[in-house]
Structures are given as C-alpha cells and as structure tokens.
Steps between C-alpha positions, in 0.01 A plus 500: 500500500628843407593774750597862445811625682540873566800671649350825608628852534541602136341824384294431186539735206419502130213418261272207565244385241150417614328193351146441393255464789439155637155589621407643160651217305303239689180695424574554130596141417151350569356755246638265235224255598235744373594478131612246243743756361860562630565731794861622503628643830816703501712594802391176670728437801704181537344368818401170647138611531490597131638161402251327727210693350617418153497127597142540624396658170667211311287256708189688381596477132699820445831492315773730624796617291789713630687717254876479513656755731862538607582350842621839627165664426224525755150404406383306198223478242242225521228420247209302637240342274197310613352367178264299708470409863587134548409507866276717717655382821789661691623215725608514863860398440562821299261744669616420854846639418382837384204703608484692173381181329151582613505768226430238238152448644338807333663455156427124477142557602460779245661300217354151566186568700632288787807477717628287789786650702669383814507727799832691489824502696782754500687688773383421852442864599144467622148399418420585140161347421362506149142578604507841332613338178204268513243759603610732219483222243159392628378861462580490126319174444723214616353192678746372759562188694771419759606143567816300585724807502388620155266769375291415196347791306255486213347758271139407420465467121879505464544879546488731797218754503677793663378688803587736780716443806634726773795364699445538873877540537761560231641179354770510226474136396121492503484816290739342247301180481160658452631750241646217289177309528279793414668621183331236284166484684177535307410826673663785692657481841564762765768432760494746795763550767744332262867489584696784340850356516725573196495130422119522454553788262759293311252215471217721375730661241611160376140384471409817309788430263337160443165657419328532837280798581582634848425847634621653827844346488695618805188586698302306755215442252555292188237488226544201270300440187534137404623418145459177303866424477850638567788501260873468551730786589857594592540667837786608730480406868526804724817561714505338840418770757572262791836394365585870448389587850707210642819625329421856607506368861837333420645838404366657815607229747855495362545871486522474125360652183325303228341609172212258439440487127204389291251600765160667528523739793124568496432140617733556796354814659457370856837323504690802372315729743593273794864495388506878488341515847785278624749761381599330173554721196261395220554648151270422209640465150348383175437127552730498801516590871816593688505405867778640718557461873585826668572481870333282760170338404200648677233285669160462338141415587355285218175317450451261207195563282364425153635717219565793498596431865822348626531150350500195728764356267740779614447456878774246564760695298424824684515317831852385416602850389355658818712268717775755422288809559574758771200435723190281528273426208145359511376268224140380484401219268133514397496268199633164630492387860812288487755715322755550777673155469826679408521664839668210687751472222582872509535469876770237447696776328462743789177676404286639780139435400188453717183363345156540653215370284527672164738771622878484514727751673844514345768667708804591298830344602855614436606181335358182358709179513518236234340159590348189342132584429213328328256654254131438575333664201585712196515850644633381836794347313581837348496661844770259606708582191470876586602441861796290380619776268527734800619248765854443632639169389337226298127423466389165354138507375348154449177396322574746224247332267268761646721773349513326163118533484515880488849646437667445168869410539529693822858425582615606151323836531637568846853390414505745210441797739755397762348232723711207615246232437502155351280195464636172626362148474515247781496227240 
C-alpha cells in the first residue's frame, strides 16, 4: 500500500496548474447516458473516481475512449458513447465504492424508463441518505420501490411526466439527479430551492449544449422544458475550486506564494474571502489567482454552508492551516455530522483542537511535528498533507487512496513548487 512522505518546512513558491473538477466530472459523465451520440469531455482529471465512474458506465453499455495526451500533461479528453443501454442496473460492488454512482439513477430512468441502482457508499463523513433524490424523482413522475439494498425506479409509459418539487433543504446530488431526469420528460419541471453550486451550473450548461432547455441556471429555481431527445456535444469540465482552495491553504501554511493557474475565481468567493480574512494576500488575474502569505495567519470563525457559503469540502484544509494561526479559531460544520475525523490525526502532529458536537475550536500552535498519520476521507487526507508541509521533520500519510480519488498527481504538483514530498510503496 502506498504512503506519502513529506519532509516539512519548505516555503512553496511558483505556478501550480489546477485540474478539472472532480465533483463536476462525476456529474457530467452520466450525461452520456441520456443520448446515443458521443459526449466528449475535455479537461477531465486523472483520478481514481473518474476511472471508477468510467467503469460503471461501461457496465451499463457505454464505450469510453481516451485521446492520447502526453504523460506530463494534466487532465485528459474522454469521449463517451452510449449507443444503447445494455443494462439498467448499477450493482452494489461498484456503487458501494463511490457515492457519486447514485447519479446514474436519473439518466438511466430518463433514457430507459426504468432503473435499478444500489444504495451508495463513498467517504464515511456522515449520514447522507438519498431520500431527497427519490422524493424529487417521484415528484416528476417516477414510481419507486426499495428492496434488498436497491432502489428501483420506473417511468409509467416509459417516459417521465415532469412536475414540480421544492427541496426542504439544499441537496447538490439530488438536484443533479432530478435535473438529468427532467430534461427529457414529456412536460415541464420546476425545481425550487435547488443547489446553486458551480458544479450544478456546469451540469446545466453541458445539458444545454446537448439540447436541453433549462432556465434559471445559477439560481435556486430551475425551469426545465422536457425535450424528446438530446444530442452529443463537446464540453470542458470546469476547474476544481476545491483543489485550488487546498493549494491556496498550502501557500498560506508554508509562508509561501503560489500562482494558481487555469482557475475560475468566481467559483471560489467564500474561500478567497476567508483567506483574505486570515491575513493572506489574494490577487486576481485572468484565469489565475495569486496567494501569498504575509505575516502571521489570523484566526477565523467559519461556518460551512451551501454555495455561495463556505464549502464543507474546504473545512478540513482550513482547519489544518489554522493550526498555525496566531490565536483561536472556531469552525462549525453544518453539512455533515461526522466530518472531524482528521482531528485526532492532526493532534498527533501537535495540533490543539477541541471538538464539541459540530463545533471545533482550533488554537494555533508555534510548531507542528511530523508523525505517522492515517487518512480517513478525501478532504481529511489533504488536511494531513497541509500539516505535513508545515511540520518539523517527516510526516508519513497512509491510506492515500483517498487522495487519489480527488487530487490529480498531487506529489508532482507540490514537488514542482518546492515541497519535499514523495510517494513510496510498502510492496
């Protein structure tokens, strides 16, 4: 099993390219199930989750072809074609490994009139039921049945009718699923209190490029007029705002300066604002953001919230960064109830963190010390990388398969800007 070794203390400096967004890629790939024509996705990150989702699409009858790219390049181009669905079932052995697999439910249902999908897995960061997915699909005409760990959905007459649904709470995944299901419904659909995350906008724009009719993109109300069929398209995956925010924290915690290239700063408003509040210099350029540490980091009070609020996917990275702040910070996690599993590992490195319910108090320390630590989920693993970059001595991060799910060639990118980091295999 691989580990990542970091010898901390180096100040990071230089340009660091940002890859396509994992969360967007895993939402765009199932769009290929909605048409028998090719969907070509550019700027697709090289990630374990992307490979896993491609395997799932293959199981359903899609072919996937990757254009030749040079090994030193980040990202790739994938063309997905589903001439016909050969299966309408997403089995447990695939879905259990990756929660995003539930996103095939809406497209399969829309294309074939029926779908059977296993209940999902993914990072163990808290209870993430799919009841909102199911209620939204039911509101636009789906008939549902749950049994033996699977959900079976049917469209009476083979095609969804359309309808209206208001989410009681914002749900990114459920919004994505119902939008993909609704675009080929017989009638119109109105989705209220929809998630507004940039990845939702990316999905809607891709669907529009395929012939969908969607109004209100980027707002909490989406109006969808169903069309008879979608066609193929070529679409570029948006830059990864979470990856960019993670590397911005790397610059801050090491007292460094990084120019993050190929980025959409508008999607990172809350993250960049929080960095500025922590005393970090943030400079916007065309398709780039420069992040420069200037003096001691200042403590923050942050609460996670749906977009445009502070992203839950940035909480762990900011916690690591604030371990070096001059004072006490307060972080409150409102999205997932079990997203502080990195705290004991950070404590092994000398962090001073107290957790009470959904609130964590982080008291800055003068120094972190390298130690063997274990990743528990994707973003938690990045928090340990950040702490290791700033720690005295060597940090060994195990279970790095979590990192490989969401950060494209992390050690290569960090090495190029001055980090002493390497991947080693235990055989």
